[in-house]
C-alpha positions in Angstrom: 0.0 0.0 0.0 1.4 3.4 -1.0 1.2 6.4 1.2 0.9 9.8 -0.3 3.4 12.3 1.0 1.7 15.4 2.7 3.4 17.7 0.2 1.6 16.1 -2.7 -1.7 17.4 -1.3 -0.6 21.0 -1.9 -0.3 20.2 -5.6 -4.0 19.4 -5.9 -6.6 22.0 -6.7 -7.8 22.0 -3.1 -4.3 22.3 -1.8 -3.5 25.2 -4.1 -6.6 27.1 -3.1 -5.8 26.6 0.5 -2.2 27.8 0.0 -3.4 30.9 -1.9 -5.9 31.7 0.8 -3.3 31.4 3.6 -0.7 33.5 1.7 -3.2 36.2 0.8 -4.7 36.3 4.3 -1.2 36.6 5.8 -0.2 39.3 3.4 -3.3 41.3 4.1 -2.8 40.9 7.9 0.8 42.0 7.8 -0.1 45.0 5.6 -2.9 46.0 7.9 -0.6 45.6 11.0 1.9 48.0 9.4 -0.5 50.4 7.8 -3.3 51.0 10.3 -1.2 52.4 13.2 -0.1 55.2 10.9 -3.6 55.9 9.5 -6.9 54.7 11.1 -5.4 54.0 14.5 -2.9 56.9 14.5 -4.3 58.5 17.7 -4.6 55.1 19.4 -0.9 54.7 18.6 -0.3 58.1 20.2 -2.2 57.2 23.3 0.0 54.1 23.6 3.4 55.9 23.4 2.3 59.2 25.2 4.2 60.2 28.3 1.9 59.9 31.3 2.4 61.3 34.8 0.0 60.1 37.6 -2.2 58.6 35.0 -2.6 61.7 33.0 -1.0 62.6 29.6 1.7 65.2 30.0 1.5 68.3 27.8 4.5 69.2 25.6 6.4 71.9 27.6 6.1 75.4 26.0 9.8 75.7 25.5 9.9 72.5 23.5 6.8 73.6 21.5 8.6 76.9 20.6 11.7 75.0 19.5 9.5 72.7 17.4 7.9 75.7 15.7 11.4 77.2 15.0 12.4 73.9 13.4 9.3 74.0 11.1 10.3 77.5 10.1 13.9 76.5 9.3 12.7 73.6 7.2 10.2 75.9 5.4 7.2 73.6 6.2 4.1 74.9 4.5 1.0 75.9 6.5 -0.9 73.1 5.0 1.6 70.5 6.2 2.0 72.2 9.6 -1.7 71.6 10.3 -1.1 67.9 9.6 1.7 67.5 12.1 1.0 67.2 15.8 3.8 67.4 18.4 3.4 65.7 21.7 5.3 64.5 24.8 6.5 60.9 24.2 7.4 58.2 26.7 11.1 57.3 27.0 14.2 59.2 25.9 14.0 58.8 22.1 12.3 60.9 19.4 9.2 59.3 17.8 7.3 59.8 14.6 4.3 58.1 13.0 1.9 58.8 10.1 2.6 61.0 7.1 1.8 64.5 5.8 0.8 62.8 2.6 -2.2 61.2 4.4 -5.4 62.9 5.6 -4.7 61.3 9.0 -1.6 63.5 9.4 1.6 62.8 11.3 2.8 62.7 14.9 6.1 63.9 16.2 6.9 62.7 19.7 9.5 64.7 21.7 10.9 63.2 24.9 10.9 65.2 28.1 14.7 65.0 28.4 14.9 67.5 25.5 13.8 70.2 28.0 16.6 69.5 30.5 19.0 72.4 30.9 20.9 71.6 34.1 21.9 68.3 35.9 19.3 69.0 38.6 16.5 68.7 36.0 17.7 65.1 35.3 17.9 64.3 39.1 14.3 65.5 39.6 13.0 62.9 37.1 14.7 60.0 39.1 16.0 58.4 35.9 16.4 54.6 36.2 17.8 51.8 34.1 16.5 48.3 34.7 14.6 49.8 37.7 17.9 50.9 39.3 18.8 54.5 40.1 21.8 56.0 38.3 24.8 57.7 39.9 24.8 60.7 37.6 28.1 61.8 38.9 29.9 58.6 37.8 31.7 58.5 34.5 29.0 56.3 33.0 26.2 58.3 34.5 27.7 61.5 33.3 27.9 60.2 29.7 24.1 59.4 30.0 23.3 62.8 32.0 25.3 64.6 28.8 22.8 62.9 26.4 19.8 64.2 28.4 21.1 67.7 28.4 21.2 68.1 24.6 19.0 71.1 23.8 20.1 72.2 20.3 17.0 73.1 18.4 18.1 71.1 15.4 17.7 67.9 17.3 13.9 68.1 17.3 13.6 67.5 13.6 16.4 65.0 13.0 13.7 62.2 13.2 11.9 63.5 10.1 14.9 64.8 8.2 17.5 62.9 6.3 21.1 63.5 6.9 21.8 64.7 3.4 19.2 67.5 3.6 20.5 68.6 7.0 24.0 68.9 5.6 22.7 71.0 2.8 21.3 73.5 5.3 24.8 74.7 6.2 27.9 74.1 8.4 26.1 74.7 11.7 23.8 71.8 11.0 26.7 69.5 10.0 28.4 70.2 13.3 25.1 69.7 15.2 24.7 66.4 13.4 28.2 65.3 14.6 27.3 66.3 18.2 23.9 64.6 18.0 25.1 61.2 16.9 28.1 61.4 19.2 25.8 61.9 22.2 23.6 59.0 21.1 26.6 56.7 20.9 27.7 57.8 24.4 24.2 57.1 25.7 24.2 53.6 24.2 27.7 52.9 25.6 26.5 54.0 29.0 23.4 51.8 28.8 25.5 48.9 27.6 27.5 49.0 30.9 24.5 49.8 33.1 22.3 47.0 31.7 24.9 44.2 32.0 24.3 41.2 29.8 21.1 42.6 28.3 23.0 45.8 27.4 25.7 43.8 25.7 23.1 42.1 23.6 21.4 45.4 22.7 24.4 47.6 22.0 27.9 47.2 20.6 31.0 48.4 22.4 31.0 51.4 20.1 27.4 52.3 20.9 25.7 51.0 17.8 22.5 49.0 18.1 22.9 45.2 17.7 20.8 43.6 15.1 20.6 39.9 14.0 19.4 39.3 10.5 17.8 42.7 10.0 19.5 46.0 9.6 16.5 48.5 10.0 18.7 51.5 10.6 22.0 52.9 9.4 24.6 52.4 12.1 24.9 55.5 14.3 28.7 55.4 13.8 28.2 55.6 10.1 25.8 58.5 10.4 28.2 60.4 12.5 31.0 59.6 10.0 28.9 61.0 7.2 28.5 64.3 9.0 32.2 64.3 9.8 33.0 63.7 6.1 30.8 66.6 5.0 32.4 68.8 7.6 35.9 67.9 6.2 34.7 68.6 2.7 33.4 72.0 3.7 36.7 72.9 5.4 38.7 71.8 2.3 36.4 73.9 0.0 36.8 76.9 2.3 40.6 76.6 2.4 40.8 76.2 -1.4 38.6 79.3 -1.9 41.1 81.5 0.0 44.3 80.0 -1.3 
């Protein structure tokens, strides 16, 4: 008696219809999972990542809102697009964005509270913790992390929605700000690598880059910093040639 191998069933009409249904359904589900948070569920997404204090969403501080408006001015964002972009206070210490100005649902720009820090005491008031442990902000590692928090250059607010090339085209000041921005990110990640122990070693490299396995969803921070450094070197060489 011969036994048909299971794979042969997929070659039948019934098997092919089943495979087509599974593949189509999976594709639609994955597309919806990626698409809906940036459109139909955009504000649900915002509620999920919003910064809360005592159960209430924290409003974006006025100084950060003013800096955000200055960034839109510098980028010459039209009034139409400005109405589609909503800034808010995001949970955590990283910038956030979702949605698109090409969509009627608009876009979100999340700005972390640490962008409003101006002095070390501002950080201490927030009782910053890593892995539910307090940080000695006066230690070398803590200081590298307290340095990241104190970044307040207005260009940093719109790095999330601007590509490095366009920033470099805005002028030498932005190139230097880009170098500083990525240098601070690398310092932060290096500090977190030490503070988080084995988990930190899995998440960050010794240089401060994020560790990935099969995927590479972002350009390495070191490479982004090197790009700005390269553009800065080019500008200096062009300047020197002009006056020779």
